[in-house]
C-alpha positions as CSV (number, residue, x, y, z in Angstrom):
1,M,-12.3,20.3,-3.3
2,S,-11.1,17.8,-5.8
3,I,-11.9,14.4,-4.3
4,I,-14.0,13.5,-1.2
5,I,-14.1,10.0,0.1
6,S,-16.8,9.4,2.8
7,D,-17.3,6.3,5.0
8,L,-15.9,4.0,2.4
9,S,-16.0,0.2,3.0
10,Y,-15.3,-2.7,0.8
11,N,-15.3,-6.5,1.1
12,H,-14.7,-9.1,-1.6
13,P,-17.7,-11.4,-2.2
14,N,-18.1,-13.9,0.6
15,Q,-15.1,-12.6,2.5
16,H,-14.4,-10.4,5.5
17,P,-14.2,-6.6,4.9
18,L,-11.0,-5.5,3.4
19,F,-11.3,-2.1,5.1
20,S,-14.2,-0.2,6.7
21,H,-15.3,3.4,7.1
22,I,-12.4,5.1,5.3
23,S,-12.8,8.9,5.0
24,F,-10.4,11.4,3.6
25,S,-10.1,14.1,0.9
26,V,-7.7,15.4,-1.7
27,E,-7.5,19.1,-2.4
28,R,-7.3,20.7,-5.8
29,Q,-3.7,20.3,-7.2
30,E,-2.7,18.3,-4.2
31,K,-0.4,15.3,-4.7
32,V,-0.7,12.5,-2.2
33,S,0.5,8.9,-1.7
34,I,-1.2,5.9,-0.3
35,V,1.2,3.5,1.5
36,G,0.8,0.4,3.6
37,N,1.7,-3.3,3.9
38,N,0.9,-5.6,1.0
39,G,-2.6,-7.0,1.2
40,V,-4.2,-4.1,3.1
41,G,-6.2,-3.0,0.0
42,K,-4.2,-0.1,-1.5
43,S,-4.8,-1.1,-5.2
44,T,-8.5,-1.9,-4.4
45,L,-8.9,1.5,-2.8
46,L,-7.5,3.2,-5.9
47,K,-9.9,1.1,-8.1
48,L,-12.8,2.3,-5.9
49,L,-11.7,5.9,-6.4
50,A,-11.4,5.5,-10.1
51,G,-14.9,3.8,-10.4
52,A,-13.5,0.5,-11.6
53,L,-15.1,-1.1,-8.5
54,Q,-18.2,-0.3,-6.5
55,P,-17.9,0.1,-2.7
56,T,-19.8,-2.0,-0.3
57,Q,-20.6,1.2,1.6
58,G,-19.8,4.9,1.3
59,S,-19.2,7.3,-1.5
60,V,-16.5,8.9,-3.7
61,I,-17.1,12.3,-5.2
62,A,-14.7,13.8,-7.7
63,S,-14.8,17.2,-9.4
64,D,-13.7,15.6,-12.7
65,T,-13.3,12.3,-14.5
66,P,-10.0,10.8,-13.2
67,Y,-7.3,9.3,-15.5
68,Y,-6.4,6.0,-13.9
69,I,-3.4,3.8,-14.7
70,P,-3.7,0.4,-13.1
71,Q,-0.7,-1.7,-11.8
72,H,-1.5,-4.7,-14.0
73,T,-2.8,-4.2,-17.6
74,G,-2.9,-7.9,-18.5
75,K,-3.7,-8.9,-22.1
76,L,-4.7,-5.9,-24.2
77,N,-6.2,-6.7,-27.6
78,K,-5.8,-3.1,-28.6
79,T,-3.6,-0.9,-30.6
80,I,-1.7,2.0,-29.0
81,A,-4.3,4.4,-30.4
82,E,-7.2,2.3,-28.9
83,A,-5.4,2.1,-25.5
84,L,-5.0,5.8,-25.5
85,G,-8.7,6.4,-26.5
86,V,-7.8,8.4,-29.6
87,N,-8.5,5.9,-32.4
88,R,-11.9,7.3,-33.3
89,K,-10.5,10.9,-33.4
90,L,-7.6,9.8,-35.6
91,T,-10.0,7.9,-38.0
92,A,-12.3,11.0,-38.2
93,L,-9.3,13.3,-38.8
94,E,-8.1,11.0,-41.6
95,A,-11.6,10.9,-43.2
96,I,-11.8,14.7,-43.1
97,T,-8.4,15.3,-44.6
98,Q,-9.5,13.0,-47.4
99,G,-12.6,15.1,-48.1
100,S,-15.3,13.9,-45.8
101,V,-17.9,16.4,-44.9
102,S,-19.9,14.0,-42.6
103,P,-21.1,15.9,-39.5
104,S,-20.4,12.7,-37.4
105,D,-16.7,13.0,-38.3
106,Y,-16.5,16.6,-37.2
107,D,-18.5,15.8,-34.0
108,I,-16.0,12.9,-33.1
109,L,-13.0,15.1,-33.8
110,A,-14.4,18.0,-31.7
111,D,-12.0,20.5,-33.1
112,D,-9.0,18.5,-31.9
113,W,-7.1,19.1,-35.1
114,E,-3.7,18.5,-33.5
115,I,-4.6,15.1,-32.0
116,E,-2.0,13.3,-34.2
117,I,0.7,15.8,-33.3
118,K,-0.2,15.6,-29.6
119,C,0.1,11.8,-29.7
120,E,3.5,11.9,-31.5
121,S,4.8,14.5,-29.0
122,A,3.5,12.5,-26.0
123,L,5.1,9.3,-27.2
124,S,8.3,11.1,-27.9
125,Y,8.5,12.5,-24.4
126,W,8.3,8.9,-23.0
127,K,11.0,7.7,-25.5
128,L,8.5,5.8,-27.6
129,S,9.1,7.5,-30.9
130,H,9.9,4.2,-32.5
131,L,6.3,3.0,-32.0
132,K,3.4,3.6,-34.4
133,L,-0.1,4.3,-33.1
134,D,-1.4,1.2,-34.8
135,T,1.2,-1.0,-33.0
136,P,-0.6,-3.8,-31.0
137,M,-0.1,-3.2,-27.2
138,D,0.5,-6.9,-26.6
139,M,3.8,-6.6,-28.6
140,L,5.2,-4.2,-26.0
141,S,7.1,-4.9,-22.9
142,G,5.6,-4.1,-19.5
143,G,7.5,-0.9,-19.2
144,E,6.5,0.2,-22.7
145,K,2.9,-0.5,-21.9
146,T,3.1,1.7,-18.8
147,K,4.7,4.5,-20.8
148,V,2.0,4.4,-23.4
149,F,-0.6,5.0,-20.7
150,L,1.6,7.7,-19.2
151,A,1.7,9.3,-22.6
152,G,-2.1,9.7,-22.3
153,L,-1.5,12.2,-19.5
154,S,-0.1,14.7,-22.0
155,I,-2.7,13.9,-24.5
156,H,-5.8,14.2,-22.3
157,S,-4.5,16.7,-19.6
158,P,-6.7,15.3,-16.8
159,E,-7.4,17.3,-13.7
160,I,-7.3,14.1,-11.5
161,I,-4.8,11.3,-11.8
162,F,-4.7,7.9,-10.1
163,L,-1.5,5.9,-10.5
164,D,-1.0,2.4,-9.1
165,E,2.7,1.4,-8.9
166,P,3.6,3.4,-12.0
167,T,7.4,2.9,-11.7
168,N,7.3,-0.9,-11.3
169,H,8.3,-1.6,-14.9
170,L,10.0,1.6,-15.8
171,D,13.7,1.9,-16.5
172,Q,15.7,4.7,-14.6
173,T,15.4,7.2,-17.5
174,S,11.6,6.8,-17.6
175,R,11.4,7.1,-13.8
176,E,13.2,10.4,-14.0
177,L,10.7,11.6,-16.7
178,L,7.8,10.6,-14.4
179,Y,9.3,12.5,-11.4
180,R,9.7,15.5,-13.6
181,Y,6.1,15.3,-14.9
182,I,4.7,14.9,-11.4
183,N,6.6,18.0,-10.2
184,Q,5.4,20.1,-13.1
185,S,1.8,18.9,-13.2
186,K,-1.1,21.0,-11.8
187,A,-3.3,17.9,-11.6
188,S,-4.6,16.4,-8.3
189,M,-2.8,13.0,-7.9
190,V,-3.3,9.9,-5.7
191,I,-0.4,7.5,-6.1
192,V,0.2,4.0,-4.7
193,S,3.8,3.1,-4.9
194,H,6.8,1.5,-3.1
195,D,9.2,3.8,-4.9
196,I,10.7,5.9,-2.1
197,T,12.1,8.5,-4.5
198,L,8.6,8.9,-6.0
199,L,6.9,9.0,-2.6
200,N,9.2,11.8,-1.5
201,Q,8.0,13.9,-4.4
202,L,4.5,13.9,-2.9
203,E,3.3,16.4,-0.2
204,K,1.1,14.2,1.9
205,T,1.1,10.6,2.9
206,Y,-2.0,8.4,3.7
207,E,-1.2,5.2,5.5
208,L,-3.8,2.4,5.0
209,S,-3.7,-0.4,7.6
210,E,-6.0,-2.8,9.4
211,L,-6.5,0.0,11.9
212,G,-7.9,2.3,9.2
213,M,-6.4,5.4,7.5
214,N,-3.9,7.7,9.1
215,V,-2.9,11.0,7.5
216,Y,0.7,12.4,7.7
217,S,1.2,16.0,6.4
218,G,4.5,15.4,4.7
219,N,6.4,13.2,2.2
220,Y,7.6,9.6,2.8
221,D,10.6,10.6,4.9
222,F,8.4,12.7,7.2
223,Y,6.0,9.8,7.4
224,L,8.8,7.4,8.4
225,E,10.0,9.8,11.1
226,Q,6.5,10.2,12.6
227,K,5.9,6.5,12.3
228,N,9.0,5.7,14.2
229,I,7.9,8.1,16.9
230,A,4.5,6.5,17.1
231,N,6.0,3.0,17.1
232,N,8.4,3.9,20.0
233,A,5.5,5.4,21.9
234,L,3.5,2.2,21.4
235,S,6.4,0.0,22.5
236,N,6.8,2.2,25.6
237,S,3.1,1.9,26.3
238,I,3.4,-1.9,26.1
239,H,6.4,-1.9,28.4
240,E,4.5,0.3,31.0
241,Q,1.4,-2.0,30.8
242,E,3.6,-5.1,31.3
243,K,5.2,-3.4,34.3
244,T,1.8,-2.4,35.7
245,L,0.6,-6.0,35.3
246,R,3.6,-7.5,37.1
247,L,3.2,-5.0,40.0
248,A,-0.6,-5.8,40.2
249,K,0.0,-9.5,40.3
250,K,2.7,-9.1,42.9
251,K,0.4,-6.9,45.0
252,A,-2.4,-9.4,44.7
253,Q,0.0,-12.2,45.8
254,E,1.2,-10.2,48.9
255,V,-2.4,-9.5,49.9
256,R,-3.3,-13.2,49.6
257,E,-0.3,-14.2,51.7
258,R,-1.1,-11.7,54.4
259,Q,-4.7,-12.8,54.5
260,E,-3.7,-16.5,54.7
261,K,-1.4,-15.6,57.6
262,R,-4.2,-13.8,59.4
263,M,-6.6,-16.7,58.8
264,S,-4.0,-19.1,60.1
265,Q,-3.5,-16.9,63.3
266,G,-7.3,-16.7,63.8
267,E,-7.6,-20.5,63.7
268,K,-4.8,-20.7,66.2
269,N,-6.6,-18.2,68.5
270,K,-9.7,-20.3,68.3
271,A,-7.8,-23.4,69.4
272,Q,-6.1,-21.5,72.3
273,G,-9.5,-20.0,73.4
274,G,-8.0,-16.5,73.9
275,E,-11.1,-14.7,72.7
276,S,-14.8,-15.7,72.7
277,R,-15.8,-18.0,69.8
278,I,-18.5,-15.4,68.7
279,L,-16.0,-12.6,68.5
280,L,-13.5,-14.7,66.6
281,N,-16.2,-15.9,64.2
282,A,-17.2,-12.2,63.6
283,K,-13.6,-11.2,63.0
284,G,-13.2,-14.1,60.6
285,A,-16.3,-13.2,58.7
286,A,-15.2,-9.6,58.4
287,A,-11.7,-10.6,57.3
288,E,-13.2,-13.0,54.7
289,N,-15.5,-10.3,53.4
290,S,-12.6,-7.8,53.2
291,N,-10.4,-10.5,51.5
292,S,-13.1,-11.1,48.9
293,K,-13.4,-7.4,48.1
294,L,-9.6,-7.1,47.8
295,K,-9.5,-10.2,45.5
296,N,-12.2,-8.8,43.3
297,K,-10.5,-5.4,43.2
298,H,-7.1,-6.9,42.3
299,A,-8.7,-9.2,39.7
300,E,-10.4,-6.2,38.1
301,I,-7.1,-4.2,38.0
302,I,-5.3,-7.3,36.5
303,G,-8.1,-7.9,34.0
304,D,-8.2,-4.3,32.8
305,T,-4.4,-4.2,32.5
306,Q,-4.4,-7.5,30.5
307,D,-7.0,-6.1,28.2
308,K,-5.1,-2.9,27.6
309,L,-1.9,-4.9,27.0
310,S,-3.6,-7.2,24.6
311,D,-5.0,-4.2,22.6
312,L,-1.6,-2.6,22.4
313,K,0.0,-5.8,21.2
314,Q,-2.7,-6.3,18.6
315,Q,-2.0,-2.8,17.3
316,K,1.7,-3.5,17.1
317,E,1.0,-6.8,15.3
318,K,-1.2,-5.2,12.7
319,L,1.5,-2.5,12.1
320,K,4.3,-5.0,11.8
321,E,6.0,-5.0,8.4
322,L,6.9,-8.1,6.3
323,K,10.5,-9.1,6.6
324,I,12.3,-11.1,4.0
325,N,15.6,-12.9,4.8
326,F,18.1,-13.0,2.0
327,D,20.7,-15.1,3.8
328,N,23.1,-17.0,1.6
329,A,22.1,-20.4,0.3
330,S,23.3,-23.5,2.0
331,L,25.3,-24.3,-1.1
332,H,29.0,-23.6,-0.9
333,A,30.0,-20.3,-2.4
334,G,31.1,-20.4,-6.0
335,K,29.1,-23.4,-7.2
336,L,28.2,-23.0,-10.9
337,L,24.4,-22.9,-11.2
338,I,23.8,-21.6,-14.7
339,D,26.1,-21.5,-17.7
340,A,24.5,-19.6,-20.6
341,Q,26.3,-19.6,-23.9
342,Q,25.4,-17.8,-27.1
343,I,21.7,-17.3,-26.1
344,N,19.4,-15.0,-28.1
345,F,15.7,-14.7,-28.8
346,G,13.5,-13.2,-31.4
347,Y,9.8,-12.6,-31.4
348,H,10.2,-12.7,-35.2
349,E,12.8,-14.8,-36.8
350,D,14.5,-11.9,-38.6
351,N,14.4,-9.6,-35.5
352,M,16.6,-10.9,-32.6
353,L,16.5,-9.0,-29.3
354,W,20.2,-8.7,-28.8
355,Q,22.7,-7.8,-31.5
356,T,25.3,-10.0,-29.9
357,P,24.3,-13.3,-28.2
358,L,24.7,-13.4,-24.5
359,D,27.3,-15.4,-22.5
360,F,27.2,-15.4,-18.7
361,K,27.6,-17.6,-15.7
362,L,25.7,-17.5,-12.3
363,Y,27.2,-18.9,-9.2
364,S,25.7,-19.7,-5.8
365,N,25.4,-16.7,-3.5
366,D,25.6,-14.3,-6.4
367,R,23.4,-11.2,-6.0
368,I,22.8,-9.6,-9.4
369,H,20.9,-6.5,-10.5
370,L,19.7,-6.8,-14.1
371,S,19.2,-3.3,-15.5
372,G,18.4,-1.9,-19.0
373,D,16.0,0.2,-21.0
374,N,12.4,-0.7,-21.4
375,G,12.0,-3.1,-24.3
376,S,15.7,-4.3,-24.1
377,G,14.6,-7.8,-23.1
378,K,15.2,-8.0,-19.3
379,T,12.1,-10.1,-18.6
380,T,12.7,-12.3,-21.7
């Protein structure tokens, strides 16, 4: 067994629990995804697995120290070597090659004589050959930062890997490299992502929701298929309960009407004196008692059905996905919104981002996909 998660719960300070009593496991060399709506706690769960957060309750047992790449890296006052955790080894290697015989240098290097070559090879795989190990991380684009951490996979060869939205900032070429790495790797992996191509590379899907954790023994397409079947079954159950509730209310109404008719007939018989008053009163009491029992029974049936229907509707509400409407703007089509002429930018005066300044126009109702390699200046 590679990773065992038992009865895991977490709540942010002074807030309601984010999730409760989550239990699952990941086998050795198994690659799984965690999916779910935004806000259910997928990134938090990955931080708990990686040890970056402590659970409110429960435990995480891993057979090896995981290699964790978070979704957001933020400001990193580190060099590439420091971010990769190889700076001390590189310093020790340089000292030894210059003649150092200090035992501490040899202890730090730990016979990793090819550490520099491994770093260069890893950076090259991720198309980062143009970067030096002493380059500050904060000079890199979001995609380049992600690729630096991905390079650490080849350098450290971890047995357990946790990735949180690893393709968010990657260009298409880098995504293909990641897909290839995942397919070839023998490591156990837990990946949080919205990248359907990536999710379909993984052999098992865990869905985290307000209802807990559900396991689907297949990739994302298999998960969607099973999810649609379950959602259809849930909709059918709601429809059946609504039908049952309507019939129960109709039956209760019919019983009330019959009873009211009998009561009215009884009062009429009293007035006509057809039967003795004692007998009529006895019949009336029996009818009232029977009516009370029927009313209670129907109320119980209606109440139970309403409770079941409410539970089913709550389940459907919790599983409902966020929808975003990208309808056209109210502006008339073709209205000029942005007219960019000869724009360029340089983080250093002598090093502009684009060899040729950019000219372009944006009109109302345009839908534009901006693509390009990592580091080419898309975010800028």
